[in-house]
GUDRENBA-988243 format. One record per residue (C-alpha): x, z, y; residue in three letters. Coordinates in steps of 0.05 Angstrom, whole numbers, plus 5000, padded with zeros to 4 digits. Example, Ala and Ser with C-alpha at 12.3 -4.5 7.8 and 13.67 -1.06 7.14 Angstrom:
GUDRENBA-988243
524651564910ALA/527351434979SER/
end
This chain:
GUDRENBA-988243
511849724712MET/511149344777TYR/516749274828THR/514949454899LEU/517349004955VAL/516749245027LEU/515348775085SER/519448875148LYS/513249155182ARG/511949665127SER/519249875129GLN/518550045203LYS/512050405191GLU/515050825135ILE/520251085183ILE/514551355226LYS/510951655166ILE/517152035143LYS/516252495203LYS/509552745175ASP/510853105109GLN/503653075086LYS/503052325097LEU/509852195067TRP/507952585004GLN/501452194996LYS/504951535008LEU/509951674953THR/504151844906GLU/500851174924ILE/507450804912PHE/508151124843ARG/501050924827SER/502350204849LEU/508550164806GLU/504450364744LYS/498149964757ASN/496349664825PRO/489149544801TYR/487750264783PHE/481950524825ASN/485151144856ASP/486151324929PHE/479650964945LYS/482550294926ALA/478849674945GLU/479548914941LYS/479548635011LEU/475148055035LYS/474847515089TYR/481547435126ASN/484747905075PHE/482347575012GLN/487447664956GLY/489748334984TYR/488149054965PHE/488349715001SER/489050444983LYS/487150995031LYS/492851405059LEU/488451825106ASP/482351725150LYS/485551205195LYS/491250915154ASN/491450485091GLN/496750175048VAL/495349425046ILE/498549044989TYR/498448404949GLN/499848354874VAL/504247774850VAL/502847764775GLU/507647214755ASN/513447634782LYS/510448324767VAL/511148504841LEU/507048894890VAL/508348664962MET/507049235011ILE/504548905075ILE/502849515118SER/502250265111VAL/499550455180LEU/493050245212GLY/486749935186HIS/486749185171TYR/491148975229GLU/
end
């Protein structure tokens, strides 16, 4: 199991998401998936390129993605952002 660590930015974004029950439910499903295996190809997961090399994303909805980085030596998943698209 991986431990999730939330950035300050993602913590603020999560507060906004909690107001939308559908988005909140999907976000919790993505978080459960990340805890089990952050490399599993669900939720249209993809390895990011260019300025975001070393990061991954999973689709939350049409305009929002969870952007994260895996820190293997500490078995951590750093959640960078949960709203927006590569910002």
